[in-house]
N, C-alpha and C positions, 0 to 999 in steps of 0.2 A: 511443650506438649505435645504436640503433633495432633493429628487425626487423629487417635486413639482416643483424644480424651474430650473432641469435640461431643456436645450434646446429643446432635445425635448420630450418633456412634451406637449403633445397639448392641456391643458389649460394653458399652459405658454405661448404659441408661440400665441394662440387666444388672452390674453388680451395683451402682446407685440402688437400685430398688430392693436388689436382697439384701445390701448392710439396711438398708432404712427398716424395713418386713421382719429383719434379725435384732434392732434396738423395740422395736413396736412391741414383740413377744418378751422382751425383757432376755435377748439370748446374746453373748458377746460374741460380735464380728470380727476377728482379728487376722484377718487376709487383707496381702496388700492388693492390688486389682494385678500386679502381675502372678502374684500367688493363687488369685481366685483364676486367673486366666489360665495359665498351666494346667491345673484343673481339669478347668472345660473344654479345649481348644481342643484332645481328641475327638468332643462328644458333638460339637459346638451342630454341626452340619447337620444332623441327626438329634436331636434335640426335641425338637417339637415331633419329630416324626414319630420317636420311641419314648415321647410324651417321661422325657428323663431329667430330674432335678439332685441338688445337692443334699446331699445323707447325711446325718452326724449316727454314728452305731446306737441305737438306743434310744435314739432321737434326746441326750444328752450331752452336754457341752459345748461350750464355743466353736462356732466356727473358726476353726484353725486347718492350717495345711495335715496336720496329725488326726486331725479328729472328722474330718471328711470323707467320702467318695461320691462318685456316679452311680445313679440307680432310677429305677424305673420309679413312679410316683406312686403305684400299686405298692410292691419290692417297700418301699420307703414308709409307707404304712404300717404293712405287715411287720416290718422292724421295730415300727414305733411302740405299736403295744406290747411285742414280747419281751416277755420278762424272760431272767433265768432261776431254773426252778432243779433244786435238788432229788430226786426220789431213788427210791429200792426200786429195781425190777423184780421179776418173779425167780432169777439165781439169786435173787440174793442180793445184788450189786448193787454199789451205787453209782447211779448215772448223771448226769445233768442234760438238761433239757432247755434249750434256747426259747424254741417256739412252741408252744404247747401246743397250738394249734396244727402246725406243719406235724410235728412228734406222733401225733393224735392221729392223724390221717395218713401217717406212712405207718402207725403198728396197729391199724385197724380199733381204734380207743376211740370210748366218747370223750368226747371233751368237758361235756360240762362233770360226769363222773370222776377225770383226772382234776379237774380243780374242784370237787370236795372232796378229794383226797389232802391236797395241797395245803384248802381250809381248813383239814382236821374234823373234816363235818362227815365224813365216811374212811371207814378204817382200808377198806383199799379196793380197785377196781380190774379185773384180769389180773392178780396176782402183784401190781404196781402197790407198794407202800412208801411210807415215810418212811 
């Protein structure tokens, strides 16, 4: 198995820790060490400096090569709480919004009012409706 599988190797320890943490959270971890390393390899030397983590879209699904990417922990937190919403814009077109918080910030809208529109507790907000 060589030095890569040595318990003192930081990559091996990180892989084992990640796999264990996924198991403790009830999330399938389907990455082999080689797959895991290929994903991390370009980022490994700046991982701590940039505060990076392995993310799953919407914090859903298994840890598998087709369902993970590397991003900052802050971005992962936003993505984990983001949901897809379909609303009608002031022009009457249906649009899809992935992160209500980001959309409201970019569109000068009040997120609490938009959530009320989504939940049916408010008819509209600045022309946006269901």
